[in-house]
C-alpha positions in Angstrom: -17.4 -3.0 -23.7 -16.8 -6.3 -22.5 -14.2 -8.5 -21.8 -13.4 -12.2 -21.2 -10.5 -14.6 -21.2 -9.0 -13.8 -24.3 -11.1 -11.3 -26.1 -12.3 -7.4 -26.0 -16.0 -6.7 -27.4 -16.8 -3.2 -28.3 -19.0 -1.2 -31.0 -17.4 -0.3 -34.0 -19.1 2.2 -36.3 -21.7 2.6 -34.0 -23.9 -0.5 -35.2 -20.7 -3.1 -35.9 -19.7 -5.6 -33.3 -16.2 -5.9 -32.9 -14.5 -8.9 -31.5 -10.7 -8.5 -31.0 -8.5 -12.0 -30.0 -5.8 -10.8 -27.6 -3.8 -13.6 -28.5 -3.6 -13.7 -32.2 -4.6 -10.0 -32.2 -7.1 -10.9 -35.1 -10.4 -8.9 -35.2 -13.9 -10.3 -35.8 -16.8 -7.9 -37.2 -20.1 -8.9 -36.7 -23.0 -6.8 -38.4 -26.7 -7.3 -38.0 -27.5 -4.1 -35.7 -29.0 -1.0 -37.4 -28.9 1.3 -34.7 -26.0 2.2 -32.5 -24.8 -1.0 -30.0 -25.4 0.4 -26.6 -24.8 -2.8 -24.6 -22.4 -5.9 -24.7 -21.6 -8.9 -22.6 -19.6 -12.1 -22.9 -21.5 -15.6 -21.7 -20.3 -16.9 -18.3 -18.8 -20.1 -20.0 -16.1 -20.9 -22.3 -17.2 -23.6 -24.3 -19.1 -22.2 -26.6 -18.1 -18.5 -26.0 -21.3 -16.4 -26.4 -21.4 -12.7 -26.8 -24.5 -10.7 -26.6 -24.8 -7.2 -28.2 -27.9 -4.8 -27.9 -29.7 -1.8 -29.9 -32.8 0.0 -29.3 -34.3 -2.3 -31.9 -32.7 -5.6 -31.6 -31.0 -8.0 -29.1 -28.4 -10.4 -30.6 -26.5 -13.4 -29.2 -23.4 -14.4 -31.3 -21.5 -17.9 -31.0 -17.8 -16.6 -31.5 -16.8 -20.4 -32.7 -19.4 -20.7 -35.1 -18.9 -16.9 -36.3 -15.0 -17.5 -36.7 -15.8 -20.5 -38.8 -18.2 -18.6 -40.8 -15.8 -16.0 -41.5 -13.1 -18.5 -42.5 -15.5 -20.1 -45.2 -16.1 -16.6 -46.7 -19.5 -16.5 -45.2 -21.3 -13.9 -43.3 -21.6 -14.8 -39.8 -25.1 -14.4 -38.2 -26.5 -14.2 -34.7 -29.9 -15.2 -32.9 -32.1 -12.4 -32.3 -33.5 -13.0 -29.0 -35.5 -9.9 -28.9 -36.7 -6.8 -30.6 -38.1 -3.2 -30.0 -37.4 -3.2 -26.3 -35.9 0.2 -26.1 -32.7 1.9 -25.0 -30.7 -1.0 -23.6 -28.2 0.4 -21.0 -27.0 -3.2 -19.8 -26.8 -6.9 -20.5 -26.0 -9.9 -18.3 -25.9 -13.7 -19.0 -27.3 -16.1 -16.3 -24.5 -18.5 -14.8 -25.7 -21.3 -17.2 -25.9 -19.0 -20.2 -29.5 -20.0 -20.8 -31.2 -16.7 -19.9 -30.0 -13.0 -20.7 -31.0 -10.3 -18.5 -31.9 -7.0 -20.7 -32.1 -3.9 -18.9 -34.3 -1.3 -21.2 -35.5 1.8 -19.4 -37.5 1.3 -16.4 -38.0 -2.5 -17.2 -35.7 -6.0 -17.0 -36.8 -8.5 -19.6 -35.3 -11.8 -19.2 -34.9 -13.3 -22.4 -34.3 -17.0 -23.7 -30.4 -17.0 -25.3 -31.3 -19.7 -27.7 -34.7 -18.1 -29.1 -37.0 -15.0 -29.4 -38.8 -15.5 -26.2 -39.6 -13.2 -23.2 -39.2 -15.2 -20.1 -40.3 -12.6 -17.5 -40.7 -8.8 -17.5 -40.0 -7.3 -14.3 -41.3 -3.7 -13.4 -41.0 -1.4 -10.5 -38.4 0.7 -11.2 -39.2 4.3 -11.4 -36.1 5.2 -13.7 -33.7 3.8 -16.2 -32.2 0.3 -14.9 -28.6 0.4 -14.9 -27.1 -2.7 -13.9 -28.7 -6.5 -13.4 -26.7 -9.5 -12.0 -28.2 -12.8 -11.5 -27.4 -14.6 -8.1 -25.1 -17.8 -8.7 -26.2 -19.8 -5.6 -29.9 -19.2 -6.1 -30.6 -19.4 -9.9 -34.3 -17.5 -9.5 -32.6 -14.5 -8.2 -31.9 -11.1 -9.8 -30.4 -8.1 -8.4 -30.8 -4.7 -10.4 -30.1 -1.1 -9.4 -31.3 2.2 -11.1 -31.3 5.7 -11.2 -34.9 6.3 -10.0 -36.5 9.4 -9.3 -34.6 9.6 -6.1 -31.4 8.5 -8.3 -31.5 5.4 -6.3 -33.1 1.8 -6.1 -32.0 -1.7 -5.4 -34.5 -4.5 -5.9 -33.9 -8.2 -5.8 -36.2 -10.3 -7.9 -37.6 -14.1 -7.9 -37.7 -13.7 -12.1 -39.4 -16.9 -12.1 -42.6 -15.7 -10.5 -41.7 -11.8 -11.4 -42.2 -11.2 -7.5 -40.6 -8.4 -5.7 -38.7 -9.8 -2.9 -37.0 -6.5 -1.4 -36.6 -2.8 -2.1 -34.1 -0.5 -0.6 -34.6 2.9 0.8 -32.5 5.9 -0.5 -29.0 5.2 -0.6 -28.0 8.7 -2.2 -28.5 11.4 -4.2 -26.6 10.6 -7.1 -27.8 7.6 -9.8 -26.5 3.9 -9.0 -24.5 2.8 -12.0 -22.5 -0.3 -11.0 -23.2 -3.5 -9.5 -21.5 -6.7 -8.5 -22.7 -10.0 -6.5 -19.8 -11.4 -4.2 -20.3 -15.3 -4.6 -17.7 -15.9 -1.9 -19.1 -13.7 0.8 -22.4 -13.6 -0.3 -22.7 -9.8 -0.6 -24.1 -7.0 -3.0 -21.4 -4.3 -4.2 -22.9 -1.2 -5.7 -21.4 2.1 -6.8 -22.7 5.7 -7.5 -21.9 8.3 -9.9 -20.3 10.4 -7.0 -17.9 7.9 -6.0 -19.8 6.2 -3.0 -19.5 2.2 -2.6 -22.1 0.1 -0.7 -21.8 -3.4 0.4 -25.0 -5.4 1.6 -25.3 -8.7 2.9 -26.9 -11.5 0.9 -27.0 -14.2 3.8 -30.2 -15.4 4.7 -31.7 -13.8 8.0 -29.5 -10.5 7.4 -32.2 -8.7 5.9 -30.0 -7.0 3.3 -28.3 -5.0 5.8 -25.6 -2.6 5.1 -22.3 -4.1 5.7 -20.1 -1.1 4.9 -20.1 2.1 3.0 -17.0 3.3 1.2 -16.2 6.7 0.2 -13.8 5.9 -2.7 -12.5 9.7 -3.2 -11.6 9.9 0.4 -9.6 6.3 0.1 -8.0 7.6 -3.0 -7.0 11.1 -1.3 -5.4 9.2 1.7 -3.6 6.4 -0.6 -2.2 9.3 -2.6 -1.1 11.2 0.4 0.4 8.5 1.9 2.4 7.4 -1.2 3.6 11.2 -1.6 4.9 11.3 2.1 6.4 7.8 2.1 8.4 8.8 -1.3 9.0 12.1 0.1 10.8 10.5 3.3 12.8 7.7 1.3 14.0 10.3 -1.5 12.2 9.3 -4.6 10.1 12.2 -4.8 11.4 12.7 -8.5 10.0 9.3 -10.0 6.7 10.0 -8.1 3.5 10.8 -10.1 1.9 14.2 -10.2 -1.2 12.1 -9.0 0.6 11.9 -5.8 1.3 15.3 -5.2 -1.8 16.3 -3.5 -3.2 18.7 -1.0 -5.7 19.9 1.0 -6.0 23.4 -0.7 -7.0 23.4 -4.3 -5.2 25.9 -6.6 -7.2 28.8 -7.8 -9.2 28.1 -11.4 -9.1 24.3 -10.9 -11.8 21.9 -11.2 -12.7 19.2 -8.5 -13.7 16.0 -10.2 -15.9 13.1 -8.9 -15.0 9.7 -9.0 -18.0 7.9 -10.7 -18.0 4.2 -10.4 -18.1 3.0 -13.8 -17.1 -1.0 -12.8 -16.9 -3.2 -10.0 -15.1 -6.4 -10.9 -13.5 -9.2 -9.4 -9.6 -8.8 -8.9 -7.4 -12.2 -9.4 -5.0 -10.8 -6.6 -3.6 -14.0 -5.3 -3.1 -15.5 -8.5 -0.5 -12.9 -9.5 1.4 -13.1 -6.5 1.3 -17.2 -6.1 5.1 -17.1 -6.4 5.8 -14.1 -3.7 6.1 -14.3 -0.1 3.8 -13.1 2.9 0.7 -13.9 1.1 -0.5 -16.0 3.7 -2.4 -13.2 5.4 -4.3 -12.4 2.0 -5.5 -16.0 1.6 -9.0 -15.5 2.9 -9.3 -11.9 1.6 -11.3 -10.5 -1.4 -9.8 -7.9 -3.8 -11.9 -6.1 -6.2 -11.4 -3.5 -9.1 -12.9 -0.4 -9.0 -13.1 1.2 -12.7 -13.5 5.3 -12.7 -13.0 7.9 -15.0 -9.4 8.9 -14.0 -8.2 5.4 -13.4 -8.4 2.1 -12.0 -8.1 1.2 -8.3 -7.8 -2.0 -6.5 -9.7 -2.4 -3.0 -9.0 -4.8 -0.2 -12.1 -6.0 1.3 -10.8 -6.9 4.7 -10.2 -3.6 5.6 -11.7 -1.5 2.9 -8.4 0.1 1.8 -6.8 0.9 -1.5 -3.8 -1.5 -2.3 -2.9 0.2 -5.5 -4.4 3.2 -7.9 -3.6 3.3 -11.6 -4.1 6.7 -13.2 -4.6 7.0 -17.0 -2.8 10.8 -16.6 0.6 9.3 -15.9 1.2 7.4 -19.3 1.9 10.2 -21.9 1.4 7.5 -24.9 -2.2 7.0 -23.6 -4.6 9.4 -25.2 -7.2 8.7 -22.9 -7.2 10.9 -19.8 -11.0 10.6 -18.6 -12.7 7.1 -19.3 -16.4 7.3 -20.0 -16.6 3.4 -19.5 -14.7 0.4 -18.9 -14.3 -3.3 -18.7 -12.0 -5.9 -17.2 -10.9 -9.2 -17.4 -12.0 -11.4 -14.3 -9.4 -13.9 -14.3 -5.5 -12.9 -14.8 -3.4 -14.5 -17.6 0.1 -14.9 -16.6 -0.1 -12.1 -14.2 -1.7 -9.7 -16.7 -5.3 -8.4 -16.6 -6.7 -6.6 -19.7 -8.8 -3.6 -19.4 -10.7 -2.1 -22.0 -11.6 1.7 -21.8 -13.5 4.2 -23.9 -12.6 8.0 -24.1 -15.2 10.2 -22.5 -15.0 12.8 -25.0 -13.5 11.1 -28.3 -14.4 8.3 -30.5 -11.5 6.1 -29.3 -11.1 2.9 -27.3 -7.9 1.7 -25.8 -6.7 -1.8 -24.8 -4.5 -2.1 -21.3 -2.4 -5.0 -20.5 -1.9 -4.3 -16.5 0.6 -6.4 -14.7 -1.1 -6.7 -11.4 1.8 -7.7 -9.2 4.2 -5.0 -10.6 1.7 -2.5 -10.0 0.9 -3.2 -6.4 4.6 -4.0 -5.4 5.8 -0.7 -7.0 3.1 1.4 -5.1 3.7 -0.6 -1.8 7.1 -0.5 -1.5 7.3 3.1 -0.5 4.9 2.2 2.7 7.4 -0.4 3.5 10.5 1.5 3.0 9.0 4.9 4.9 11.3 5.8 7.5 13.0 2.5 8.2 16.5 1.7 8.7 15.5 -1.9 9.7 12.9 -4.0 8.8 10.5 -4.0 11.7 10.1 -6.8 14.0 8.6 -7.1 17.5 11.6 -9.6 18.4 14.5 -7.8 18.9 17.5 -8.3 16.6 16.0 -10.7 14.6 14.3 -10.1 11.3 12.5 -13.0 9.6 10.6 -11.2 6.3 13.3 -9.4 4.2 11.9 -6.7 1.3 11.9 -7.7 -2.3 14.7 -7.7 -4.4 15.3 -5.3 -7.0 12.7 -5.3 -9.8 12.3 -4.1 -13.4 8.6 -4.5 -14.9 6.6 -4.0 -17.9 3.3 -2.1 -16.8 0.9 -1.5 -19.8 0.6 -2.1 -23.5 -1.6 -0.1 -25.3 -4.0 -0.7 -28.2 -6.2 1.9 -29.9 -9.4 1.4 -32.2 -10.8 4.4 -33.2 -14.8 4.1 -33.2 -15.3 6.3 -36.0 -13.3 4.7 -39.0 -13.5 1.3 -40.3 -10.0 0.6 -40.2 -8.1 -0.2 -36.9 -4.8 1.8 -36.1 -2.5 0.3 -33.5 -0.3 2.6 -31.9 3.1 1.7 -30.5 3.1 -0.5 -27.2 4.0 1.5 -24.1 6.9 0.0 -22.0 6.7 1.5 -18.6 9.9 0.8 -16.7 10.6 1.2 -12.7 12.9 0.9 -10.3 12.6 -0.2 -7.0 15.1 0.4 -4.2 16.4 -2.5 -2.7 16.2 -3.2 0.8 19.9 -3.9 1.5 19.6 -2.5 5.5 23.3 -3.0 6.4 23.9 0.5 8.0 24.3 0.3 11.9 21.4 1.9 14.1 22.0 5.6 15.0 22.4 4.5 18.7 22.8 1.5 20.8 20.3 1.9 23.7 19.9 -1.6 25.0 22.5 -4.7 25.2 20.4 -7.6 26.3 22.7 -10.4 28.1 21.3 -13.4 26.2 24.4 -15.5 27.2 22.9 -16.8 30.9 24.5 -20.2 31.5 22.0 -22.8 32.5 23.6 -22.9 36.3 22.8 -19.2 36.8 19.2 -20.1 37.2 17.9 -19.8 40.8 17.9 -23.6 42.3 16.1 -22.5 45.4 12.7 -22.4 43.8 10.6 -24.6 41.8 7.9 -22.8 40.0 4.9 -25.3 39.5 2.5 -24.5 36.6 -1.1 -26.0 37.0 -1.9 -25.0 33.7 -0.8 -27.3 30.7 0.0 -26.5 26.8 -3.2 -24.9 25.6 -4.8 -26.5 22.6 -4.6 -24.1 19.6 -7.4 -25.9 17.7 -9.8 -25.4 20.5 -12.6 -23.0 20.2 -12.1 -19.4 22.0 -13.4 -19.3 25.8 -17.0 -18.1 25.2 -18.7 -20.0 28.4 -19.7 -17.5 31.1 -17.9 -19.0 34.3 -17.9 -16.7 37.2 -19.0 -13.2 38.2 -18.1 -11.0 41.6 -18.4 -7.6 42.9 -15.1 -5.9 43.7 -16.9 -3.3 46.2 -19.9 -2.8 48.1 -21.4 0.1 45.8 -21.4 0.4 42.1 -17.8 1.2 40.8 -16.5 1.4 37.4 -13.3 -0.8 36.5 -11.1 1.3 34.7 -8.3 -1.5 33.8 -7.6 -5.3 34.4 -4.5 -7.3 33.7 -3.4 -10.7 34.2 0.0 -11.8 35.3 2.2 -13.6 33.3 1.3 -17.1 34.5 -2.3 -16.6 34.7 -2.4 -17.1 38.4 -3.3 -13.2 39.6 -5.6 -10.4 38.2 -5.0 -7.1 39.0 -8.0 -4.5 38.5 -7.8 -0.7 38.6 -10.8 1.0 40.1 -12.4 4.6 39.8 -12.7 4.7 43.6 -8.9 5.1 43.6 -8.1 1.3 44.8 -5.9 -1.1 42.8 -7.0 -5.1 43.9 -5.4 -8.1 43.0 -7.6 -11.4 42.9 -6.7 -15.0 42.2 -7.6 -15.9 38.6 -10.5 -18.4 40.0 -11.7 -15.1 41.5 -12.1 -17.1 45.0 -10.9 -14.3 47.1 -8.7 -10.7 47.2 -5.2 -11.6 47.3 -4.5 -7.9 48.0 -5.6 -4.4 48.0 -3.6 -1.2 47.6 -4.5 2.0 48.4 -2.9 5.5 48.3 -4.0 7.3 44.7 -6.1 10.4 45.3 -7.6 9.7 41.8 -9.1 7.0 39.5 -6.6 4.4 38.6 -6.1 4.4 34.7 -3.7 1.5 34.4 -1.8 -1.5 35.9 0.8 -3.5 34.7 2.8 -6.5 36.2 6.4 -7.2 36.2 8.0 -10.0 34.3 8.7 -11.6 37.5 5.3 -11.3 39.1 6.8 -9.7 42.1 5.7 -5.7 41.3 2.8 -4.1 40.0 2.9 -0.6 38.4 -0.2 1.7 38.7 -1.0 5.1 37.0 -3.7 7.4 38.1 -5.7 10.6 37.4 -3.6 12.3 40.4 -0.5 12.2 38.1 1.2 10.0 40.0 2.8 6.7 39.3 3.2 3.7 42.1 5.2 0.6 41.9 3.6 -2.0 44.7 5.2 -5.3 45.9 2.4 -7.7 45.5 3.2 -9.0 49.2 3.1 -5.6 50.6 0.1 -3.0 51.2 3.0 -0.1 50.8 4.4 1.1 47.7 8.0 0.6 46.8 8.0 3.5 44.7 6.1 6.7 44.4 6.5 9.4 41.3 4.8 12.4 42.5 3.0 15.4 40.5 6.2 17.4 39.9 7.6 15.0 37.5 4.6 14.9 35.2 2.6 18.0 33.7 -0.3 15.6 32.7 -2.3 12.8 33.7 -0.1 9.5 33.0 -2.8 7.5 30.9 -0.8 4.3 30.6 2.5 2.7 32.4 4.1 -0.9 32.1 7.5 -2.4 33.0 9.6 -2.9 29.8 12.4 -4.8 28.4 12.0 -7.5 30.7 11.6 -5.5 33.7 14.8 -3.3 33.1 12.7 0.1 32.5 9.3 1.7 33.3 7.5 2.9 30.0 4.6 5.5 30.9 2.8 8.1 28.3 1.9 11.5 29.5 0.4 14.1 27.3 1.6 14.0 23.9 5.0 12.0 24.7 5.9 8.8 26.3 9.0 8.2 28.9 11.5 5.6 29.4 12.7 5.5 32.9 15.1 3.5 34.5 14.4 2.6 38.3 15.8 0.7 41.5 13.6 -0.8 43.9 14.8 -1.4 47.8 12.0 -2.3 50.2 14.4 -2.4 53.2 13.7 0.3 55.8 15.9 2.3 57.8 14.7 2.8 61.8 16.2 6.3 61.6 14.7 7.3 58.4 11.9 5.1 57.9 9.8 7.5 55.9 12.7 8.2 53.5 12.4 6.3 50.1 15.3 4.4 49.3 13.9 3.6 45.8 14.8 5.8 42.9 14.1 6.4 39.5 15.7 8.2 36.8 14.6 9.8 33.3 16.3 8.2 30.3 14.6 9.7 27.3 11.2 11.4 26.6 9.6 10.4 22.9 7.5 12.7 21.4 4.5 11.7 19.0 4.1 13.8 16.1 1.0 16.1 15.3 -0.8 15.1 18.4 -2.3 16.6 21.7 -2.2 13.4 23.8 -1.2 9.7 23.3 -4.3 7.9 23.8 -2.7 4.2 24.2 0.6 2.7 24.1 1.8 -0.7 24.0 5.0 -2.9 23.8 6.3 -6.2 24.8 7.7 -6.9 28.5 7.9 -10.8 28.5 11.0 -11.0 26.1 13.6 -8.3 24.2 11.7 -6.1 22.1 12.8 -2.6 20.6 9.3 -1.9 19.2 6.6 0.7 20.9 3.3 1.5 19.4 1.7 4.5 20.4 -2.0 5.9 19.4 -2.8 9.5 19.6 -5.8 11.7 19.5 -5.4 12.6 15.9 -6.1 9.1 15.1 -2.7 8.0 14.1 -1.0 4.9 15.1 3.0 5.7 15.4 5.8 3.0 15.7 8.9 3.7 17.6 12.1 1.9 17.5 14.0 2.8 20.8 16.9 1.0 19.7 17.3 3.6 17.1 15.8 6.1 19.5 13.1 7.4 16.8 9.9 6.9 15.0 10.3 4.6 12.2 6.6 4.5 10.9 3.5 6.5 11.1 -0.1 5.2 9.8 -2.3 8.1 9.8 -6.2 7.7 10.2 -6.2 4.4 11.6 -9.3 4.8 12.6 -12.4 7.0 12.3 -11.9 8.0 15.8 -9.1 8.1 18.5 -7.6 4.5 19.4 -8.3 3.8 22.9 -6.7 0.1 23.3 -3.9 -1.6 21.1 -3.5 -4.9 22.0 -0.5 -6.8 21.0 0.8 -10.5 20.8 3.2 -10.7 23.9 3.2 -14.3 24.0 2.0 -16.7 26.4 3.2 -19.3 29.0 0.6 -21.9 27.6 1.2 -21.9 24.0 3.9 -21.9 21.4 3.7 -19.7 18.6 5.5 -18.8 15.6 7.7 -15.8 15.4 5.8 -14.1 12.6 2.7 -14.2 15.0 4.3 -11.5 17.3 4.4 -9.1 14.4 0.4 -8.8 14.5 -1.3 -6.5 16.7 -4.8 -5.0 17.3 -6.5 -1.6 17.6 -10.4 -0.5 18.5 -12.1 3.0 18.8 -15.2 3.8 19.6 -17.8 2.9 16.9 -15.3 1.6 14.6 -14.7 -1.8 15.4 -11.5 -3.7 15.8 -8.5 -3.9 13.2 -5.9 -6.5 12.9 -2.5 -5.1 11.9 0.7 -6.5 10.5 4.0 -4.7 11.5 6.0 -5.9 8.9 3.5 -4.1 6.2 2.1 -1.6 8.2 -1.4 -2.6 6.8 
């Protein structure tokens, strides 16, 4: 099968090539093969538009403009035979300039001239049938191929001008590689196997074809479907949910587990379909790809290797094909729609699908955005900048069938699929009002007695990041791990928590130690500055929490072991020093406090500061909160937590509940959440505060958007 801008090509009656014009709905039937056509491919250019077809006895190149003119004149169209008796051809590919054609026949690759019967190169080396080959667009003499081989895998890069083997990979899998794509933008090779695994290799000079990523499409699909099922269940639209999303870890008795063979990898014209949508700025530098498989089509985001949408053939009753044997897609969308050509795995039938990409993605992702949210999530309190999409109706697919066993074409009625998306008219009041920030401070209420001098100026946003090594100091006489560090808001002080139970404060230039605090009986897990830079909170393995005055060596407040059943992993000031937020076990606690450093001579050892529990917030389905983050420098209701179950959970403390869960955020437990908490030295757009990062051991760093939870 093959698709291009306005044409679809497929074999009809086995040895006849049928080219269907999707605009005029006219078919062009080309005869010239004696045996069954096994491979078809369109040229890279549109003027003239070439199509190549191959059978075991000959390879023919057709000029569609000339063939159409011949038919209008009542003559029989003829093509150019460029190869004969090459054997069983599994794949064809034109070069970027349409001057050569790569023919994958058996264990060999023939590079043929597209204008005459001439073999330019014969590439040997594969030990099994070659399943796909692609020309490298930025290096004209390079060709990449994948094969079954005896180990069911081979990937070779050829310099076909000299027929020299440049690189051969090792064994990737026990299953044959059946699809291949070269990503010109990122200079990568993307290949997929019959078992549903996707590999990405770098073609950048000096990278030595190293593996960039490996994606299990089946696991990603299951994660996507489970997420869809949970989100739609929570927002009450479960009746309209596809059967596909009703997945379970327990397979019913007598059922069969199917694989997801990667039949096709193709560029997805994602941004072109969303050019009128809002909130697409984050996706401007992201690549998207179609993955064609037997049960349906998938869209994968190459920035985070997650699925954006999944179209299952089973969901549409008017589509007779339930499992595809092969498929083809147009690379560019026309009016926001993409043509897809599929053939049945079990019957001689071909279907042409017209997919509205924007409607498909918007429908499925709307469930994620609305999941459990009474309001649009925003880090900045009581201020919502990005509203949800309004109500939409859309037409998803039109179907046309071409039975391959008969000569006459039969056209079924087009399927029109309507779906209704809930509007995000969030007008309901929150469940409870926990905070009432006073934002109406008068100018004359600001303290006149102190003038704060800022040594640092506005940080230039267009400058390069700080990578120059400046200075190094030893914090102790003997080697001691530093468990945590944090700058004060003005950048003047740096606090460190050590494994030897001490808390140290340095000046930011690391010239001397400003202060040292001792009193903990275990390693210090967390340190946090107050908004006014007068106080420092520390949490330790000894299950105690202490608040220190920066100018004193004695703690202003101590919360002992009797208040916490487990170790405090993290503690910080919250809501502009109105509360203390800490995580202990599988829950985090909100505490109100009062600090009083005055001493009574008669009761000098009695603590005058006190702390009171406000509320506890348990994190669902986890044994321990491994990281916690929220903003203290301005009013924010949002609290981000990460658990030992590898999930992220977002809490809205103004509503007093959890608002969203992101399962399996990393392959391991997240040990650090980093929010954009603002800076005294740079002015940022409000949207920037909705970004946060997470990291886990061995799984890199991920950048998230709170508005989309992706």
